[in-house]
VEXZALUM-974923 format. One record per residue (C-alpha): x, y, z; residue number from 1; residue in one letter. Coordinates in nm, 2 decimals, always signed. Layout:
residues N
<rec px="X" py="Y" pz="Z" pos="NUM" code="A"/>
...
This chain:
residues 345
<rec px="+13.04" py="+11.72" pz="+5.04" pos="1" code="M"/>
<rec px="+12.77" py="+11.93" pz="+5.22" pos="2" code="I"/>
<rec px="+12.56" py="+12.06" pz="+4.92" pos="3" code="T"/>
<rec px="+12.28" py="+12.31" pz="+4.95" pos="4" code="R"/>
<rec px="+12.04" py="+12.02" pz="+4.92" pos="5" code="R"/>
<rec px="+12.20" py="+11.85" pz="+5.24" pos="6" code="T"/>
<rec px="+12.17" py="+12.16" pz="+5.41" pos="7" code="L"/>
<rec px="+11.81" py="+12.22" pz="+5.36" pos="8" code="M"/>
<rec px="+11.74" py="+11.86" pz="+5.47" pos="9" code="A"/>
<rec px="+11.93" py="+11.91" pz="+5.78" pos="10" code="R"/>
<rec px="+11.75" py="+12.22" pz="+5.83" pos="11" code="S"/>
<rec px="+11.40" py="+12.06" pz="+5.77" pos="12" code="L"/>
<rec px="+11.49" py="+11.79" pz="+6.00" pos="13" code="A"/>
<rec px="+11.61" py="+12.02" pz="+6.25" pos="14" code="G"/>
<rec px="+11.29" py="+12.20" pz="+6.26" pos="15" code="S"/>
<rec px="+11.09" py="+11.90" pz="+6.26" pos="16" code="A"/>
<rec px="+11.27" py="+11.80" pz="+6.56" pos="17" code="A"/>
<rec px="+11.20" py="+12.12" pz="+6.74" pos="18" code="L"/>
<rec px="+10.84" py="+12.09" pz="+6.64" pos="19" code="G"/>
<rec px="+10.85" py="+11.76" pz="+6.82" pos="20" code="L"/>
<rec px="+11.03" py="+11.91" pz="+7.10" pos="21" code="A"/>
<rec px="+10.79" py="+12.17" pz="+7.16" pos="22" code="G"/>
<rec px="+10.45" py="+11.95" pz="+7.09" pos="23" code="T"/>
<rec px="+10.56" py="+11.64" pz="+7.28" pos="24" code="F"/>
<rec px="+10.61" py="+11.78" pz="+7.60" pos="25" code="P"/>
<rec px="+10.29" py="+11.96" pz="+7.59" pos="26" code="A"/>
<rec px="+10.11" py="+11.63" pz="+7.56" pos="27" code="R"/>
<rec px="+10.32" py="+11.47" pz="+7.83" pos="28" code="A"/>
<rec px="+10.33" py="+11.77" pz="+8.06" pos="29" code="Q"/>
<rec px="+10.15" py="+11.69" pz="+8.39" pos="30" code="S"/>
<rec px="+9.85" py="+11.89" pz="+8.51" pos="31" code="A"/>
<rec px="+9.69" py="+11.90" pz="+8.84" pos="32" code="S"/>
<rec px="+9.34" py="+11.93" pz="+8.98" pos="33" code="I"/>
<rec px="+9.18" py="+11.97" pz="+9.31" pos="34" code="V"/>
<rec px="+8.88" py="+11.76" pz="+9.38" pos="35" code="V"/>
<rec px="+8.63" py="+11.87" pz="+9.66" pos="36" code="G"/>
<rec px="+8.50" py="+11.56" pz="+9.80" pos="37" code="T"/>
<rec px="+8.39" py="+11.36" pz="+10.10" pos="38" code="W"/>
<rec px="+8.68" py="+11.14" pz="+10.27" pos="39" code="G"/>
<rec px="+8.63" py="+10.78" pz="+10.39" pos="40" code="G"/>
<rec px="+8.52" py="+10.53" pz="+10.16" pos="41" code="D"/>
<rec px="+8.44" py="+10.78" pz="+9.88" pos="42" code="Y"/>
<rec px="+8.76" py="+10.96" pz="+9.85" pos="43" code="G"/>
<rec px="+8.94" py="+10.63" pz="+9.86" pos="44" code="A"/>
<rec px="+8.74" py="+10.48" pz="+9.60" pos="45" code="L"/>
<rec px="+8.80" py="+10.79" pz="+9.38" pos="46" code="L"/>
<rec px="+9.18" py="+10.75" pz="+9.44" pos="47" code="Q"/>
<rec px="+9.20" py="+10.37" pz="+9.37" pos="48" code="Q"/>
<rec px="+8.96" py="+10.37" pz="+9.06" pos="49" code="N"/>
<rec px="+8.98" py="+10.72" pz="+8.91" pos="50" code="I"/>
<rec px="+9.27" py="+10.91" pz="+9.03" pos="51" code="D"/>
<rec px="+9.56" py="+10.67" pz="+8.97" pos="52" code="V"/>
<rec px="+9.44" py="+10.41" pz="+8.71" pos="53" code="P"/>
<rec px="+9.26" py="+10.69" pz="+8.47" pos="54" code="L"/>
<rec px="+9.39" py="+11.03" pz="+8.55" pos="55" code="M"/>
<rec px="+9.74" py="+10.96" pz="+8.60" pos="56" code="K"/>
<rec px="+9.80" py="+10.80" pz="+8.26" pos="57" code="P"/>
<rec px="+9.67" py="+11.13" pz="+8.10" pos="58" code="Q"/>
<rec px="+9.95" py="+11.35" pz="+8.31" pos="59" code="G"/>
<rec px="+9.68" py="+11.49" pz="+8.55" pos="60" code="I"/>
<rec px="+9.75" py="+11.47" pz="+8.90" pos="61" code="E"/>
<rec px="+9.46" py="+11.47" pz="+9.15" pos="62" code="V"/>
<rec px="+9.47" py="+11.58" pz="+9.49" pos="63" code="S"/>
<rec px="+9.16" py="+11.60" pz="+9.73" pos="64" code="Q"/>
<rec px="+9.00" py="+11.86" pz="+9.94" pos="65" code="D"/>
<rec px="+8.84" py="+11.67" pz="+10.19" pos="66" code="I"/>
<rec px="+8.51" py="+11.82" pz="+10.37" pos="67" code="A"/>
<rec px="+8.14" py="+11.74" pz="+10.47" pos="68" code="N"/>
<rec px="+7.90" py="+11.87" pz="+10.20" pos="69" code="Q"/>
<rec px="+7.79" py="+12.19" pz="+10.38" pos="70" code="D"/>
<rec px="+8.13" py="+12.34" pz="+10.40" pos="71" code="P"/>
<rec px="+8.20" py="+12.24" pz="+10.02" pos="72" code="R"/>
<rec px="+7.90" py="+12.41" pz="+9.93" pos="73" code="R"/>
<rec px="+7.98" py="+12.73" pz="+10.13" pos="74" code="T"/>
<rec px="+8.33" py="+12.77" pz="+10.01" pos="75" code="K"/>
<rec px="+8.19" py="+12.71" pz="+9.64" pos="76" code="L"/>
<rec px="+7.94" py="+13.01" pz="+9.70" pos="77" code="I"/>
<rec px="+8.18" py="+13.23" pz="+9.87" pos="78" code="A"/>
<rec px="+8.46" py="+13.18" pz="+9.61" pos="79" code="E"/>
<rec px="+8.22" py="+13.23" pz="+9.28" pos="80" code="R"/>
<rec px="+8.35" py="+13.60" pz="+9.25" pos="81" code="T"/>
<rec px="+8.72" py="+13.49" pz="+9.29" pos="82" code="S"/>
<rec px="+8.97" py="+13.48" pz="+9.00" pos="83" code="R"/>
<rec px="+9.03" py="+13.11" pz="+9.09" pos="84" code="R"/>
<rec px="+8.84" py="+12.85" pz="+9.29" pos="85" code="A"/>
<rec px="+9.01" py="+12.63" pz="+9.52" pos="86" code="S"/>
<rec px="+8.88" py="+12.32" pz="+9.37" pos="87" code="M"/>
<rec px="+8.84" py="+12.23" pz="+9.01" pos="88" code="D"/>
<rec px="+8.59" py="+11.94" pz="+9.07" pos="89" code="V"/>
<rec px="+8.32" py="+11.98" pz="+9.34" pos="90" code="A"/>
<rec px="+8.14" py="+11.64" pz="+9.45" pos="91" code="C"/>
<rec px="+7.79" py="+11.73" pz="+9.56" pos="92" code="I"/>
<rec px="+7.46" py="+11.58" pz="+9.63" pos="93" code="N"/>
<rec px="+7.15" py="+11.67" pz="+9.39" pos="94" code="D"/>
<rec px="+7.02" py="+11.95" pz="+9.61" pos="95" code="I"/>
<rec px="+7.31" py="+12.13" pz="+9.62" pos="96" code="D"/>
<rec px="+7.38" py="+12.06" pz="+9.25" pos="97" code="S"/>
<rec px="+7.07" py="+12.24" pz="+9.17" pos="98" code="Y"/>
<rec px="+7.12" py="+12.53" pz="+9.41" pos="99" code="M"/>
<rec px="+7.49" py="+12.58" pz="+9.27" pos="100" code="L"/>
<rec px="+7.35" py="+12.60" pz="+8.91" pos="101" code="S"/>
<rec px="+7.10" py="+12.86" pz="+8.99" pos="102" code="Q"/>
<rec px="+7.37" py="+13.06" pz="+9.15" pos="103" code="L"/>
<rec px="+7.57" py="+13.05" pz="+8.85" pos="104" code="G"/>
<rec px="+7.86" py="+12.87" pz="+9.03" pos="105" code="V"/>
<rec px="+7.88" py="+12.56" pz="+8.80" pos="106" code="L"/>
<rec px="+8.01" py="+12.56" pz="+8.44" pos="107" code="E"/>
<rec px="+7.78" py="+12.39" pz="+8.17" pos="108" code="T"/>
<rec px="+7.93" py="+12.04" pz="+8.11" pos="109" code="V"/>
<rec px="+8.02" py="+12.02" pz="+7.75" pos="110" code="P"/>
<rec px="+7.90" py="+11.69" pz="+7.56" pos="111" code="T"/>
<rec px="+8.23" py="+11.71" pz="+7.35" pos="112" code="A"/>
<rec px="+8.47" py="+11.69" pz="+7.66" pos="113" code="E"/>
<rec px="+8.27" py="+11.45" pz="+7.86" pos="114" code="V"/>
<rec px="+8.16" py="+11.21" pz="+7.58" pos="115" code="P"/>
<rec px="+8.06" py="+10.94" pz="+7.83" pos="116" code="R"/>
<rec px="+7.76" py="+11.17" pz="+7.88" pos="117" code="L"/>
<rec px="+7.60" py="+10.96" pz="+7.60" pos="118" code="S"/>
<rec px="+7.57" py="+10.65" pz="+7.84" pos="119" code="E"/>
<rec px="+7.40" py="+10.84" pz="+8.12" pos="120" code="V"/>
<rec px="+7.05" py="+10.71" pz="+8.20" pos="121" code="I"/>
<rec px="+6.86" py="+11.00" pz="+8.06" pos="122" code="D"/>
<rec px="+6.63" py="+11.08" pz="+8.36" pos="123" code="V"/>
<rec px="+6.96" py="+11.18" pz="+8.56" pos="124" code="F"/>
<rec px="+7.12" py="+11.40" pz="+8.29" pos="125" code="R"/>
<rec px="+7.16" py="+11.78" pz="+8.37" pos="126" code="K"/>
<rec px="+7.34" py="+12.07" pz="+8.21" pos="127" code="P"/>
<rec px="+7.55" py="+12.17" pz="+8.49" pos="128" code="H"/>
<rec px="+7.66" py="+11.84" pz="+8.65" pos="129" code="S"/>
<rec px="+7.72" py="+11.48" pz="+8.58" pos="130" code="I"/>
<rec px="+7.53" py="+11.20" pz="+8.79" pos="131" code="P"/>
<rec px="+7.81" py="+10.99" pz="+8.95" pos="132" code="H"/>
<rec px="+7.63" py="+10.73" pz="+9.16" pos="133" code="I"/>
<rec px="+7.26" py="+10.68" pz="+9.30" pos="134" code="Y"/>
<rec px="+7.06" py="+10.55" pz="+9.58" pos="135" code="S"/>
<rec px="+6.70" py="+10.57" pz="+9.75" pos="136" code="A"/>
<rec px="+6.60" py="+10.66" pz="+10.09" pos="137" code="L"/>
<rec px="+6.46" py="+10.33" pz="+10.24" pos="138" code="V"/>
<rec px="+6.36" py="+10.23" pz="+10.62" pos="139" code="V"/>
<rec px="+6.65" py="+10.07" pz="+10.78" pos="140" code="L"/>
<rec px="+6.58" py="+9.86" pz="+11.07" pos="141" code="Y"/>
<rec px="+6.71" py="+9.59" pz="+11.31" pos="142" code="N"/>
<rec px="+6.54" py="+9.24" pz="+11.21" pos="143" code="P"/>
<rec px="+6.59" py="+9.10" pz="+11.56" pos="144" code="S"/>
<rec px="+6.39" py="+9.41" pz="+11.72" pos="145" code="K"/>
<rec px="+6.17" py="+9.49" pz="+11.47" pos="146" code="V"/>
<rec px="+6.00" py="+9.17" pz="+11.40" pos="147" code="T"/>
<rec px="+5.75" py="+9.26" pz="+11.15" pos="148" code="T"/>
<rec px="+5.94" py="+9.45" pz="+10.84" pos="149" code="P"/>
<rec px="+5.85" py="+9.78" pz="+10.79" pos="150" code="P"/>
<rec px="+5.68" py="+9.86" pz="+10.45" pos="151" code="T"/>
<rec px="+5.63" py="+10.23" pz="+10.48" pos="152" code="R"/>
<rec px="+5.80" py="+10.56" pz="+10.60" pos="153" code="Y"/>
<rec px="+5.51" py="+10.59" pz="+10.83" pos="154" code="A"/>
<rec px="+5.66" py="+10.32" pz="+11.02" pos="155" code="D"/>
<rec px="+5.90" py="+10.52" pz="+11.19" pos="156" code="I"/>
<rec px="+5.61" py="+10.72" pz="+11.35" pos="157" code="F"/>
<rec px="+5.48" py="+10.41" pz="+11.53" pos="158" code="D"/>
<rec px="+5.45" py="+10.45" pz="+11.93" pos="159" code="P"/>
<rec px="+5.60" py="+10.08" pz="+11.97" pos="160" code="K"/>
<rec px="+5.96" py="+10.23" pz="+11.87" pos="161" code="Y"/>
<rec px="+5.97" py="+10.51" pz="+12.11" pos="162" code="K"/>
<rec px="+6.33" py="+10.60" pz="+12.19" pos="163" code="G"/>
<rec px="+6.44" py="+10.35" pz="+11.92" pos="164" code="R"/>
<rec px="+6.41" py="+10.58" pz="+11.60" pos="165" code="V"/>
<rec px="+6.73" py="+10.75" pz="+11.50" pos="166" code="G"/>
<rec px="+6.80" py="+11.02" pz="+11.23" pos="167" code="F"/>
<rec px="+7.14" py="+11.12" pz="+11.08" pos="168" code="S"/>
<rec px="+7.13" py="+11.49" pz="+11.11" pos="169" code="D"/>
<rec px="+7.34" py="+11.56" pz="+10.78" pos="170" code="I"/>
<rec px="+7.04" py="+11.41" pz="+10.63" pos="171" code="L"/>
<rec px="+6.78" py="+11.65" pz="+10.75" pos="172" code="A"/>
<rec px="+6.63" py="+11.75" pz="+10.40" pos="173" code="P"/>
<rec px="+6.58" py="+11.40" pz="+10.32" pos="174" code="F"/>
<rec px="+6.43" py="+11.28" pz="+10.64" pos="175" code="N"/>
<rec px="+6.19" py="+11.58" pz="+10.63" pos="176" code="M"/>
<rec px="+6.11" py="+11.49" pz="+10.27" pos="177" code="A"/>
<rec px="+6.05" py="+11.12" pz="+10.39" pos="178" code="G"/>
<rec px="+5.86" py="+11.22" pz="+10.68" pos="179" code="A"/>
<rec px="+5.61" py="+11.44" pz="+10.45" pos="180" code="N"/>
<rec px="+5.55" py="+11.13" pz="+10.23" pos="181" code="I"/>
<rec px="+5.51" py="+10.91" pz="+10.56" pos="182" code="G"/>
<rec px="+5.24" py="+11.16" pz="+10.67" pos="183" code="A"/>
<rec px="+5.06" py="+11.15" pz="+10.35" pos="184" code="G"/>
<rec px="+5.18" py="+11.43" pz="+10.17" pos="185" code="G"/>
<rec px="+5.45" py="+11.51" pz="+9.87" pos="186" code="T"/>
<rec px="+5.84" py="+11.52" pz="+9.94" pos="187" code="P"/>
<rec px="+5.80" py="+11.89" pz="+9.97" pos="188" code="T"/>
<rec px="+5.48" py="+11.92" pz="+10.16" pos="189" code="D"/>
<rec px="+5.62" py="+12.03" pz="+10.50" pos="190" code="F"/>
<rec px="+5.29" py="+12.09" pz="+10.64" pos="191" code="T"/>
<rec px="+5.20" py="+11.74" pz="+10.71" pos="192" code="K"/>
<rec px="+5.57" py="+11.63" pz="+10.76" pos="193" code="G"/>
<rec px="+5.59" py="+11.89" pz="+11.03" pos="194" code="K"/>
<rec px="+5.29" py="+11.77" pz="+11.24" pos="195" code="A"/>
<rec px="+5.39" py="+11.43" pz="+11.20" pos="196" code="A"/>
<rec px="+5.77" py="+11.50" pz="+11.33" pos="197" code="L"/>
<rec px="+5.64" py="+11.69" pz="+11.61" pos="198" code="M"/>
<rec px="+5.42" py="+11.40" pz="+11.73" pos="199" code="D"/>
<rec px="+5.72" py="+11.17" pz="+11.69" pos="200" code="L"/>
<rec px="+5.95" py="+11.42" pz="+11.90" pos="201" code="K"/>
<rec px="+5.72" py="+11.31" pz="+12.21" pos="202" code="A"/>
<rec px="+5.82" py="+10.96" pz="+12.15" pos="203" code="L"/>
<rec px="+6.21" py="+11.06" pz="+12.21" pos="204" code="S"/>
<rec px="+6.37" py="+11.03" pz="+11.87" pos="205" code="P"/>
<rec px="+6.74" py="+11.05" pz="+11.85" pos="206" code="K"/>
<rec px="+6.95" py="+11.27" pz="+11.63" pos="207" code="V"/>
<rec px="+7.29" py="+11.20" pz="+11.54" pos="208" code="Y"/>
<rec px="+7.55" py="+11.44" pz="+11.40" pos="209" code="P"/>
<rec px="+7.66" py="+11.21" pz="+11.13" pos="210" code="S"/>
<rec px="+7.58" py="+10.89" pz="+10.94" pos="211" code="N"/>
<rec px="+7.90" py="+10.71" pz="+11.12" pos="212" code="E"/>
<rec px="+7.75" py="+10.79" pz="+11.46" pos="213" code="T"/>
<rec px="+7.41" py="+10.67" pz="+11.36" pos="214" code="L"/>
<rec px="+7.58" py="+10.34" pz="+11.25" pos="215" code="A"/>
<rec px="+7.73" py="+10.30" pz="+11.58" pos="216" code="A"/>
<rec px="+7.39" py="+10.35" pz="+11.75" pos="217" code="A"/>
<rec px="+7.26" py="+10.07" pz="+11.52" pos="218" code="L"/>
<rec px="+7.54" py="+9.86" pz="+11.60" pos="219" code="K"/>
<rec px="+7.48" py="+9.88" pz="+11.97" pos="220" code="S"/>
<rec px="+7.12" py="+9.85" pz="+11.92" pos="221" code="E"/>
<rec px="+7.03" py="+10.19" pz="+12.10" pos="222" code="E"/>
<rec px="+6.86" py="+10.27" pz="+11.77" pos="223" code="V"/>
<rec px="+6.62" py="+9.99" pz="+11.60" pos="224" code="W"/>
<rec px="+6.48" py="+10.20" pz="+11.33" pos="225" code="I"/>
<rec px="+6.58" py="+10.49" pz="+11.08" pos="226" code="S"/>
<rec px="+6.60" py="+10.65" pz="+10.76" pos="227" code="L"/>
<rec px="+6.87" py="+10.58" pz="+10.55" pos="228" code="M"/>
<rec px="+7.03" py="+10.54" pz="+10.19" pos="229" code="W"/>
<rec px="+6.99" py="+10.17" pz="+10.07" pos="230" code="L"/>
<rec px="+7.35" py="+10.18" pz="+9.96" pos="231" code="A"/>
<rec px="+7.46" py="+10.27" pz="+10.35" pos="232" code="R"/>
<rec px="+7.24" py="+10.00" pz="+10.46" pos="233" code="G"/>
<rec px="+7.43" py="+9.74" pz="+10.23" pos="234" code="F"/>
<rec px="+7.77" py="+9.88" pz="+10.37" pos="235" code="M"/>
<rec px="+7.67" py="+9.85" pz="+10.70" pos="236" code="W"/>
<rec px="+7.55" py="+9.50" pz="+10.67" pos="237" code="K"/>
<rec px="+7.87" py="+9.42" pz="+10.50" pos="238" code="Q"/>
<rec px="+8.02" py="+9.54" pz="+10.82" pos="239" code="A"/>
<rec px="+7.82" py="+9.32" pz="+11.06" pos="240" code="G"/>
<rec px="+7.59" py="+9.59" pz="+11.18" pos="241" code="I"/>
<rec px="+7.24" py="+9.41" pz="+11.22" pos="242" code="P"/>
<rec px="+7.03" py="+9.59" pz="+10.99" pos="243" code="V"/>
<rec px="+6.78" py="+9.51" pz="+10.69" pos="244" code="A"/>
<rec px="+6.62" py="+9.73" pz="+10.43" pos="245" code="M"/>
<rec px="+6.27" py="+9.80" pz="+10.32" pos="246" code="A"/>
<rec px="+6.17" py="+10.01" pz="+10.00" pos="247" code="V"/>
<rec px="+5.89" py="+10.21" pz="+10.13" pos="248" code="P"/>
<rec px="+5.54" py="+10.13" pz="+9.92" pos="249" code="E"/>
<rec px="+5.47" py="+10.49" pz="+9.92" pos="250" code="E"/>
<rec px="+5.74" py="+10.54" pz="+9.67" pos="251" code="G"/>
<rec px="+6.12" py="+10.59" pz="+9.77" pos="252" code="A"/>
<rec px="+6.31" py="+10.92" pz="+9.76" pos="253" code="L"/>
<rec px="+6.59" py="+10.89" pz="+9.52" pos="254" code="P"/>
<rec px="+6.93" py="+11.04" pz="+9.61" pos="255" code="I"/>
<rec px="+7.20" py="+11.15" pz="+9.33" pos="256" code="L"/>
<rec px="+7.55" py="+11.23" pz="+9.41" pos="257" code="F"/>
<rec px="+7.70" py="+11.43" pz="+9.14" pos="258" code="E"/>
<rec px="+8.00" py="+11.62" pz="+9.04" pos="259" code="A"/>
<rec px="+8.05" py="+11.96" pz="+8.85" pos="260" code="G"/>
<rec px="+8.32" py="+12.20" pz="+8.76" pos="261" code="V"/>
<rec px="+8.32" py="+12.56" pz="+8.92" pos="262" code="P"/>
<rec px="+8.34" py="+12.85" pz="+8.65" pos="263" code="K"/>
<rec px="+8.65" py="+12.98" pz="+8.82" pos="264" code="N"/>
<rec px="+8.82" py="+12.65" pz="+8.78" pos="265" code="S"/>
<rec px="+9.20" py="+12.68" pz="+8.70" pos="266" code="R"/>
<rec px="+9.19" py="+12.39" pz="+8.50" pos="267" code="A"/>
<rec px="+8.88" py="+12.30" pz="+8.30" pos="268" code="K"/>
<rec px="+9.02" py="+12.09" pz="+8.05" pos="269" code="D"/>
<rec px="+9.16" py="+11.84" pz="+8.31" pos="270" code="S"/>
<rec px="+8.85" py="+11.89" pz="+8.55" pos="271" code="A"/>
<rec px="+8.61" py="+11.77" pz="+8.24" pos="272" code="F"/>
<rec px="+8.84" py="+11.47" pz="+8.17" pos="273" code="K"/>
<rec px="+8.79" py="+11.40" pz="+8.55" pos="274" code="Y"/>
<rec px="+8.40" py="+11.41" pz="+8.52" pos="275" code="L"/>
<rec px="+8.43" py="+11.17" pz="+8.21" pos="276" code="N"/>
<rec px="+8.64" py="+10.93" pz="+8.41" pos="277" code="A"/>
<rec px="+8.39" py="+10.94" pz="+8.71" pos="278" code="M"/>
<rec px="+8.14" py="+10.77" pz="+8.44" pos="279" code="L"/>
<rec px="+8.38" py="+10.50" pz="+8.36" pos="280" code="D"/>
<rec px="+8.17" py="+10.18" pz="+8.37" pos="281" code="P"/>
<rec px="+8.46" py="+10.00" pz="+8.58" pos="282" code="K"/>
<rec px="+8.47" py="+10.28" pz="+8.83" pos="283" code="A"/>
<rec px="+8.10" py="+10.29" pz="+8.86" pos="284" code="Q"/>
<rec px="+8.08" py="+9.91" pz="+8.93" pos="285" code="V"/>
<rec px="+8.37" py="+9.94" pz="+9.18" pos="286" code="A"/>
<rec px="+8.18" py="+10.20" pz="+9.38" pos="287" code="F"/>
<rec px="+7.87" py="+9.97" pz="+9.38" pos="288" code="A"/>
<rec px="+8.05" py="+9.68" pz="+9.50" pos="289" code="Q"/>
<rec px="+8.21" py="+9.87" pz="+9.79" pos="290" code="K"/>
<rec px="+7.95" py="+10.12" pz="+9.89" pos="291" code="M"/>
<rec px="+7.61" py="+9.98" pz="+9.73" pos="292" code="G"/>
<rec px="+7.55" py="+10.30" pz="+9.50" pos="293" code="Y"/>
<rec px="+7.39" py="+10.21" pz="+9.19" pos="294" code="V"/>
<rec px="+7.57" py="+10.31" pz="+8.84" pos="295" code="P"/>
<rec px="+7.42" py="+10.60" pz="+8.65" pos="296" code="T"/>
<rec px="+7.55" py="+10.47" pz="+8.31" pos="297" code="V"/>
<rec px="+7.37" py="+10.22" pz="+8.08" pos="298" code="K"/>
<rec px="+7.68" py="+10.02" pz="+8.02" pos="299" code="D"/>
<rec px="+7.81" py="+9.95" pz="+8.39" pos="300" code="A"/>
<rec px="+7.67" py="+9.60" pz="+8.42" pos="301" code="K"/>
<rec px="+7.65" py="+9.46" pz="+8.81" pos="302" code="L"/>
<rec px="+7.71" py="+9.13" pz="+8.92" pos="303" code="P"/>
<rec px="+7.37" py="+8.94" pz="+8.96" pos="304" code="E"/>
<rec px="+7.38" py="+8.89" pz="+9.33" pos="305" code="D"/>
<rec px="+7.49" py="+9.25" pz="+9.39" pos="306" code="L"/>
<rec px="+7.21" py="+9.39" pz="+9.16" pos="307" code="A"/>
<rec px="+6.94" py="+9.21" pz="+9.38" pos="308" code="Q"/>
<rec px="+7.09" py="+9.35" pz="+9.70" pos="309" code="Q"/>
<rec px="+7.13" py="+9.73" pz="+9.60" pos="310" code="I"/>
<rec px="+6.90" py="+9.79" pz="+9.28" pos="311" code="S"/>
<rec px="+6.54" py="+9.86" pz="+9.31" pos="312" code="L"/>
<rec px="+6.28" py="+9.67" pz="+9.10" pos="313" code="T"/>
<rec px="+6.12" py="+9.80" pz="+8.80" pos="314" code="E"/>
<rec px="+5.82" py="+9.86" pz="+8.99" pos="315" code="A"/>
<rec px="+6.00" py="+10.04" pz="+9.27" pos="316" code="Q"/>
<rec px="+6.18" py="+10.24" pz="+9.02" pos="317" code="Q"/>
<rec px="+5.86" py="+10.33" pz="+8.85" pos="318" code="A"/>
<rec px="+5.74" py="+10.48" pz="+9.20" pos="319" code="K"/>
<rec px="+6.05" py="+10.68" pz="+9.28" pos="320" code="L"/>
<rec px="+5.97" py="+11.03" pz="+9.44" pos="321" code="R"/>
<rec px="+6.21" py="+11.28" pz="+9.30" pos="322" code="P"/>
<rec px="+6.24" py="+11.61" pz="+9.50" pos="323" code="L"/>
<rec px="+6.12" py="+11.92" pz="+9.34" pos="324" code="D"/>
<rec px="+6.45" py="+12.12" pz="+9.37" pos="325" code="Y"/>
<rec px="+6.30" py="+12.46" pz="+9.31" pos="326" code="A"/>
<rec px="+6.07" py="+12.40" pz="+9.59" pos="327" code="T"/>
<rec px="+6.33" py="+12.27" pz="+9.82" pos="328" code="M"/>
<rec px="+6.53" py="+12.57" pz="+9.77" pos="329" code="Q"/>
<rec px="+6.25" py="+12.82" pz="+9.83" pos="330" code="Q"/>
<rec px="+6.19" py="+12.64" pz="+10.17" pos="331" code="Q"/>
<rec px="+6.54" py="+12.55" pz="+10.28" pos="332" code="Q"/>
<rec px="+6.57" py="+12.86" pz="+10.54" pos="333" code="A"/>
<rec px="+6.23" py="+12.75" pz="+10.70" pos="334" code="A"/>
<rec px="+6.25" py="+12.39" pz="+10.71" pos="335" code="F"/>
<rec px="+6.63" py="+12.43" pz="+10.85" pos="336" code="T"/>
<rec px="+6.48" py="+12.64" pz="+11.12" pos="337" code="D"/>
<rec px="+6.21" py="+12.38" pz="+11.20" pos="338" code="F"/>
<rec px="+6.46" py="+12.10" pz="+11.21" pos="339" code="W"/>
<rec px="+6.70" py="+12.27" pz="+11.44" pos="340" code="N"/>
<rec px="+6.51" py="+12.49" pz="+11.66" pos="341" code="K"/>
<rec px="+6.16" py="+12.28" pz="+11.70" pos="342" code="E"/>
<rec px="+6.23" py="+11.92" pz="+11.61" pos="343" code="F"/>
<rec px="+6.59" py="+11.87" pz="+11.75" pos="344" code="K"/>
<rec px="+6.56" py="+12.16" pz="+12.02" pos="345" code="G"/>
């Protein structure tokens, strides 16, 4: 017999089932985000260590918008007044991170939604981005050609390396900053750096359009000495390119590769989950093992032999020469003109 109590019980059960039917798919429903990033090893490592193992189980599908740094920055600025950005997470270097935050492009990163921020090394914490990986600008050299190991940025100015000094054009701001330090100034004191680079120009230095073309020149021994990230040197050495790395005694320039969320991202919740996953210790160690960049979180432990190859000593860390981002931004146009029209021209 169907009693009133039975009907009520069935009604409640049906309501509960409907409630589950309404809530469960919402949790399992897949979302999609676009990550603006570099291609090559960086993009592949994001896919292998973050996109698939960490995001897919959360129902978040990731696609990559692959481009170099400058086009990505330009796109972010151009889209800042649009209703929706074309990317939800933007991978950027520390100079562009500062610029974009000043222009109001990037959203403040909420600690509640990115709990892994608690493990970030304090000096690297910023309000509008997360620090993903870092390295330092070193003197990269061919040990069979440069038999006396360099010890300073200033060594790139030595006349004995005439025609054998090479630069990557995409690292122009950092090449300039390294030259400034080598010439006895600060990272943003372009007065001394410009004079030193013009003297170097008379010694026929070579400027290559990318890191990869510089690597090819080092491999062929067309170039013997350069300024480059310690992490890149590690990768190239692993690939059989004849290079060694010297951390400059003047104090090295650090480089941070970061990630932020545009204010007009269409999927901020998923984007912040992605930032949190970028700070996963296992993922950070994977980047270190493949690309030589040092983790930015305290709980990522590197194997000892790897740490010796890519990390700085405590004394070297204490002498790091961080960029003054505000001054760099103020002088960006003038220094770009100098680099392109006077030094390269």
